[in-house]
C-alpha positions as CSV (number, residue, x, y, z in Angstrom):
1,X,86.3,8.1,25.3
2,X,85.3,4.9,27.1
3,X,81.6,4.0,26.9
4,X,79.1,2.6,29.4
5,X,79.2,-0.7,27.5
6,X,82.9,-1.0,28.4
7,X,82.0,-0.3,32.0
8,X,79.3,-2.9,32.0
9,X,81.6,-5.4,30.5
10,X,84.0,-4.8,33.4
11,X,81.2,-5.3,35.9
12,X,79.4,-2.8,38.1
13,X,77.6,-4.9,40.7
14,X,78.0,-3.4,44.1
15,X,79.8,-0.3,42.8
16,X,78.6,3.2,43.4
17,X,78.2,4.8,40.0
18,X,77.8,8.5,39.9
19,X,75.7,9.5,36.8
20,X,75.9,13.2,35.9
21,X,72.6,13.6,34.2
22,X,70.7,16.6,32.9
23,X,67.4,16.7,34.9
24,X,67.0,20.5,34.2
25,X,63.3,20.1,33.4
26,X,60.8,23.0,33.2
27,X,58.6,23.3,36.2
28,X,55.2,24.9,36.9
29,X,55.6,25.0,40.7
30,X,56.4,21.4,41.4
31,X,54.8,20.0,38.2
32,X,57.1,19.0,35.4
33,X,55.8,20.3,32.1
34,X,58.2,18.4,29.9
35,X,60.0,15.3,31.1
36,X,62.1,14.8,27.9
37,X,65.5,15.2,29.7
38,X,64.6,12.7,32.3
39,X,63.5,10.1,29.7
40,X,66.7,10.8,27.8
41,X,68.9,9.5,30.7
42,X,66.7,6.6,31.5
43,X,68.5,4.0,29.3
44,X,71.8,4.7,31.1
45,X,70.3,4.7,34.6
46,X,68.2,1.6,34.0
47,X,71.0,-0.4,32.5
48,X,73.3,0.3,35.4
49,X,70.6,-0.6,37.9
50,X,69.8,-3.8,36.1
51,X,73.5,-4.7,36.3
52,X,73.6,-4.3,40.1
53,X,75.2,-0.8,40.4
54,X,74.3,1.5,43.2
55,X,73.4,4.5,41.0
56,X,73.8,8.0,42.3
57,X,72.2,10.5,39.9
58,X,73.2,14.2,40.1
59,X,72.1,17.2,38.1
60,X,71.5,21.0,38.2
61,X,68.1,22.6,37.8
62,X,67.7,26.3,37.0
63,X,70.0,29.0,38.3
64,X,69.9,29.1,42.1
65,X,72.5,31.4,43.6
66,X,74.8,28.8,45.2
67,X,72.4,28.1,48.1
68,X,69.4,25.9,48.7
69,X,66.2,27.3,47.1
70,X,63.0,25.2,47.3
71,X,61.9,26.5,43.9
72,X,64.8,24.7,42.2
73,X,64.6,21.4,44.1
74,X,65.2,18.2,42.2
75,X,62.6,16.4,44.2
76,X,60.0,16.4,41.4
77,X,62.6,15.1,38.9
78,X,63.6,12.3,41.3
79,X,59.9,11.3,41.7
80,X,59.4,11.3,38.0
81,X,62.6,9.2,37.4
82,X,61.2,6.7,39.9
83,X,57.9,6.5,38.0
84,X,59.7,6.0,34.7
85,X,62.0,3.3,36.2
86,X,59.1,1.6,37.9
87,X,61.1,1.5,41.1
88,X,61.6,3.6,44.2
89,X,64.3,6.3,43.9
90,X,65.8,7.6,47.1
91,X,66.3,11.4,47.4
92,X,69.0,13.2,49.3
93,X,68.0,16.7,50.5
94,X,71.6,18.0,50.1
95,X,74.5,17.5,47.7
96,X,77.5,16.3,49.7
97,X,76.2,16.6,53.3
98,X,74.8,14.2,55.8
99,X,71.7,13.4,53.8
100,X,73.7,12.6,50.6
101,X,76.2,10.4,52.5
102,X,73.5,8.5,54.4
103,X,71.3,8.1,51.2
104,X,74.2,6.7,49.2
105,X,75.3,4.5,52.0
106,X,71.8,3.1,52.3
107,X,71.7,1.9,48.6
108,X,71.6,-1.8,47.9
109,X,72.7,-3.3,44.6
110,X,70.5,-2.2,41.8
111,X,69.0,0.8,43.7
112,X,69.0,4.4,42.5
113,X,69.3,7.7,44.4
114,X,69.1,11.3,43.3
115,X,71.0,14.0,45.2
116,X,69.8,17.6,45.5
117,X,70.5,20.3,43.0
118,X,74.3,20.6,42.5
119,X,74.0,24.3,42.1
120,X,72.9,24.6,45.7
121,X,76.6,24.4,46.4
122,X,78.7,27.4,45.2
123,X,81.6,25.1,44.3
124,X,79.6,23.6,41.4
125,X,79.8,26.7,39.2
126,X,82.7,28.5,40.8
127,X,85.3,30.1,38.4
128,X,87.9,29.4,41.1
129,X,89.7,26.1,40.3
130,X,90.4,25.4,44.0
131,X,86.8,25.9,45.2
132,X,85.4,23.9,42.3
133,X,88.0,21.1,42.9
134,X,87.1,21.0,46.6
135,X,83.5,20.4,45.8
136,X,84.5,17.7,43.2
137,X,86.5,16.0,46.0
138,X,83.5,15.8,48.2
139,X,81.3,14.5,45.3
140,X,84.0,11.9,44.6
141,X,83.6,10.5,48.1
142,X,80.1,9.4,47.1
143,X,81.2,7.1,44.2
144,X,83.6,4.6,42.7
145,X,82.9,5.3,39.1
146,X,81.8,8.3,37.0
147,X,79.4,8.2,34.1
148,X,78.9,11.4,32.1
149,X,75.4,11.6,30.6
150,X,74.3,15.2,31.0
151,X,74.8,16.4,27.5
152,X,73.0,19.7,28.2
153,X,75.7,20.7,30.6
154,X,78.9,19.5,28.8
155,X,79.7,23.0,27.6
156,X,80.0,24.1,31.2
157,X,83.3,24.0,33.2
158,X,81.6,23.0,36.3
159,X,82.7,20.7,39.2
160,X,80.5,17.8,38.4
161,X,81.1,18.0,34.6
162,X,84.8,18.9,34.3
163,X,86.6,18.3,37.6
164,X,84.9,15.1,39.0
165,X,85.7,12.9,36.0
166,X,89.4,13.5,36.7
167,X,89.0,12.0,40.2
168,X,87.3,8.8,39.2
169,X,87.3,6.2,36.4
170,X,85.1,7.8,33.8
171,X,82.8,6.7,31.0
172,X,80.3,8.2,28.6
173,X,76.7,7.2,29.0
174,X,74.4,6.3,26.2
175,X,72.9,9.8,25.7
176,X,76.3,11.5,25.3
177,X,77.5,8.8,23.0
178,X,74.4,9.3,20.9
179,X,74.6,13.1,20.9
180,X,78.2,13.1,19.8
181,X,77.6,10.6,17.1
182,X,74.7,12.7,15.7
183,X,76.7,16.0,15.9
184,X,79.5,14.3,13.9
185,X,77.0,13.8,11.1
186,X,76.5,17.6,11.1
187,X,80.2,18.4,11.0
188,X,82.4,15.7,9.5
189,X,80.1,13.4,7.5
190,X,77.4,15.6,6.1
191,X,74.9,14.4,3.5
192,X,73.9,17.3,1.2
193,X,72.0,19.4,0.6
194,X,72.5,20.6,4.2
195,X,69.9,23.0,5.5
196,X,70.0,24.8,8.8
197,X,67.0,26.5,10.5
198,X,67.9,29.0,13.2
199,X,65.4,30.8,15.4
200,X,65.0,32.1,18.9
201,X,65.2,35.5,20.3
202,X,68.7,36.9,19.9
203,X,71.1,37.0,17.0
204,X,73.9,37.4,19.5
205,X,73.2,33.8,20.8
206,X,73.8,32.4,17.3
207,X,76.7,34.5,15.9
208,X,79.3,31.8,16.5
209,X,77.3,29.0,14.9
210,X,76.3,31.2,11.9
211,X,79.9,32.0,11.3
212,X,80.9,28.3,11.4
213,X,78.0,27.1,9.3
214,X,78.7,29.6,6.5
215,X,81.6,27.3,5.7
216,X,79.5,24.1,5.8
217,X,75.7,24.7,5.1
218,X,74.1,25.0,1.7
219,X,71.2,27.1,3.0
220,X,70.4,28.9,6.2
221,X,66.8,29.7,7.2
222,X,66.2,32.4,9.8
223,X,63.2,32.9,12.0
224,X,62.1,33.9,15.5
225,X,63.0,37.2,17.1
226,X,66.5,37.2,15.5
227,X,64.9,37.5,12.1
228,X,64.0,41.2,12.7
229,X,67.7,42.1,13.1
230,X,68.3,40.5,9.7
231,X,65.4,42.4,8.2
232,X,66.6,45.6,9.7
233,X,70.1,44.9,8.3
234,X,68.4,44.9,4.9
235,X,66.9,48.3,5.5
236,X,63.4,47.2,6.4
237,X,61.1,48.7,9.1
238,X,60.6,46.2,11.9
239,X,58.2,48.2,14.2
240,X,58.5,47.4,17.8
241,X,59.9,43.9,17.2
242,X,62.9,42.5,19.1
243,X,66.0,44.2,17.6
244,X,69.7,44.0,18.4
245,X,70.9,47.2,16.7
246,X,74.5,46.5,17.8
247,X,74.5,43.3,15.8
248,X,73.5,44.8,12.5
249,X,77.0,45.2,11.1
250,X,77.8,41.6,11.9
251,X,74.6,40.4,10.2
252,X,75.3,42.5,7.1
253,X,78.8,40.9,7.0
254,X,77.2,37.4,7.2
255,X,74.8,38.2,4.4
256,X,77.7,39.4,2.3
257,X,79.8,36.3,3.0
258,X,76.9,34.0,2.3
259,X,76.4,35.6,-1.1
260,X,80.1,35.3,-1.8
261,X,80.2,31.6,-0.8
262,X,77.0,30.6,-2.5
263,X,75.2,29.8,0.7
264,X,71.5,30.6,0.4
265,X,70.2,32.8,3.2
266,X,66.4,32.6,3.5
267,X,64.5,35.3,5.5
268,X,60.8,35.7,6.2
269,X,58.7,37.2,3.3
270,X,55.7,37.8,5.6
271,X,55.3,37.9,9.4
272,X,52.5,37.8,11.9
273,X,52.4,40.9,14.0
274,X,50.4,42.2,17.0
275,X,50.4,45.5,19.0
276,X,52.1,43.9,22.0
277,X,53.7,40.7,23.3
278,X,50.9,38.1,24.1
279,X,49.8,37.0,27.6
280,X,51.2,33.4,27.8
281,X,49.4,32.6,31.0
282,X,45.8,33.3,29.9
283,X,46.4,32.8,26.1
284,X,44.0,35.6,25.5
285,X,43.5,36.5,21.8
286,X,46.4,38.8,20.7
287,X,44.6,40.3,17.6
288,X,47.3,39.3,15.1
289,X,47.6,40.4,11.5
290,X,49.8,39.3,8.7
291,X,52.0,41.8,6.8
292,X,54.8,41.6,4.3
293,X,58.2,41.4,5.9
294,X,59.3,44.5,4.1
295,X,56.2,46.5,5.1
296,X,55.9,46.1,8.9
297,X,53.9,49.0,10.4
298,X,55.4,51.1,13.2
299,X,54.1,50.1,16.6
300,X,53.5,46.5,15.6
301,X,55.6,43.6,16.9
302,X,56.7,40.7,14.8
303,X,55.8,37.4,16.7
304,X,55.8,34.6,14.1
305,X,56.5,33.7,10.5
306,X,53.6,34.3,8.1
307,X,51.8,31.7,5.9
308,X,53.9,32.5,2.8
309,X,57.1,32.2,4.7
310,X,55.9,28.8,6.1
311,X,55.3,27.6,2.5
312,X,58.7,29.0,1.4
313,X,60.6,27.3,4.3
314,X,58.8,24.0,3.7
315,X,60.0,24.1,0.1
316,X,63.5,24.8,1.1
317,X,63.6,21.8,3.5
318,X,61.8,19.4,1.1
319,X,64.9,18.3,-0.8
320,X,67.4,18.5,2.0
321,X,69.4,15.5,3.0
322,X,70.4,16.9,6.4
323,X,68.6,19.5,8.5
324,X,69.7,21.0,11.8
325,X,67.0,23.1,13.6
326,X,67.7,25.3,16.6
327,X,65.2,27.9,17.9
328,X,61.4,28.4,17.4
329,X,60.1,30.6,14.6
330,X,57.8,32.6,16.9
331,X,56.1,32.7,20.3
332,X,54.9,29.1,19.9
333,X,53.6,29.0,23.5
334,X,50.6,31.2,22.3
335,X,48.2,29.6,19.8
336,X,48.2,32.8,17.7
337,X,51.9,32.6,17.0
338,X,52.6,28.8,16.9
339,X,52.1,28.2,13.1
340,X,55.7,29.1,12.0
341,X,57.3,26.7,14.5
342,X,54.6,24.0,13.7
343,X,55.3,24.5,10.0
344,X,59.0,23.9,10.4
345,X,58.4,20.8,12.5
346,X,55.9,19.4,10.0
347,X,58.3,20.1,7.1
348,X,61.0,18.0,8.9
349,X,58.5,15.2,9.5
350,X,57.5,15.2,5.8
351,X,61.1,15.4,4.6
352,X,63.3,12.3,4.0
353,X,66.2,14.3,5.5
354,X,68.2,13.2,8.5
355,X,66.8,15.9,10.9
356,X,68.3,17.0,14.2
357,X,66.2,19.2,16.5
358,X,68.8,21.1,18.5
359,X,67.5,21.0,22.0
360,X,66.2,23.8,24.2
361,X,63.0,25.5,23.1
362,X,62.9,23.7,19.8
363,X,62.7,20.3,21.5
364,X,60.1,21.6,23.9
365,X,58.1,23.0,21.0
366,X,58.1,19.7,19.2
367,X,56.6,18.0,22.3
368,X,54.2,20.8,23.2
369,X,52.8,21.0,19.7
370,X,52.1,17.3,19.7
371,X,54.6,15.8,17.3
372,X,55.8,12.3,17.6
373,X,59.5,12.5,18.6
374,X,60.2,9.3,16.6
375,X,59.4,11.2,13.4
376,X,62.6,13.2,13.7
377,X,66.1,11.8,13.2
378,X,67.2,13.0,16.6
379,X,66.0,15.5,19.3
380,X,68.9,16.8,21.2
381,X,68.8,17.5,25.0
382,X,71.4,20.3,24.8
383,X,70.7,23.4,22.9
384,X,73.7,25.4,24.1
385,X,76.0,22.4,24.0
386,X,74.9,21.5,20.4
387,X,75.5,25.0,19.2
388,X,79.0,25.2,20.8
389,X,79.9,21.9,19.3
390,X,78.8,23.1,15.9
391,X,80.9,26.2,16.4
392,X,84.0,24.0,16.7
393,X,84.5,24.7,20.4
394,X,86.1,22.3,22.8
395,X,83.4,21.3,25.3
396,X,84.8,20.8,28.8
397,X,82.5,17.9,29.7
398,X,83.5,16.0,26.6
399,X,87.2,16.7,27.0
400,X,87.0,15.4,30.6
401,X,85.7,12.1,29.4
402,X,88.5,11.6,26.9
403,X,91.3,9.3,28.0
């Protein structure tokens, strides 16, 4: 795929450059609680603006139902982008309507605009090729060149990700080029030992990547809500913890295959439990206790790895040369259940391994828990995209950037 450096070498002064970014930031009302995804696209936007391009930034945010919804407006993200750039950023209040056309037409060389949430138009996410293509046609009228830099969306076959690049000269932005380079280090040029840490709520979200990694990883550490399905698959009581009964046969098969292939599967040896899920707004004390992972009381809910598990996982990561981490170890948003996630992050900081934090909640946890992002090898902006890449799937947004 062609890169933004090739585009810059060709010259962009006066050209309208459509940058498909990922500004899907978490919001508390209109307040951005984590601006990591905006900062991730900043190098691409800033470089294009410095070179005299008229930059049109587009993104989705949340899951509006194909119609405008003020709760999902990109206005806060546009304002934050302007703050980070140190320049005014124009904002269009629609995607391809009068406001978008007028806003783009009013750009001077080196100026930046953000158009409203792409998912306010049903054509963006439509499964109908014609409807999606019609929306892409209208987006194409706003630009001369396309730059794909929204890595968090490249696994989606959406109009702005898949169809629009076919209608314009297209290039990969700095973020996508970096993300792909990092993921290749996890798939084709892996330094060993290769350890993978998987957490999050559901086993079903990780089945494909576990299947793929059983052929590649040296050890796989499991935490988060998904750990309780693994523990149940081993015959242990898990109380009222999150459990996917229908996934137990698949988990048992993975454990069998791991043993057969010599892949070390590491599960919690102790867990932090409480009678109920904690209140994440008030952060009220949840009255946690720590129990052995094979002796969870009925009526108690597992919400984090215990201290012995934290020590065990740190030891399993200490000698790794490559680590991929996706998914928190517990309900890190509550102080009573953040230690497991904090322990994994600290182990990666302390390890000499090339460490990749695989986007989503893991990336948010690193920032919320106060870690220096530069202490990790790479913090991805795309949790789902990273996982699908590691599963060996073809990602529509990357395929569309290939020549």
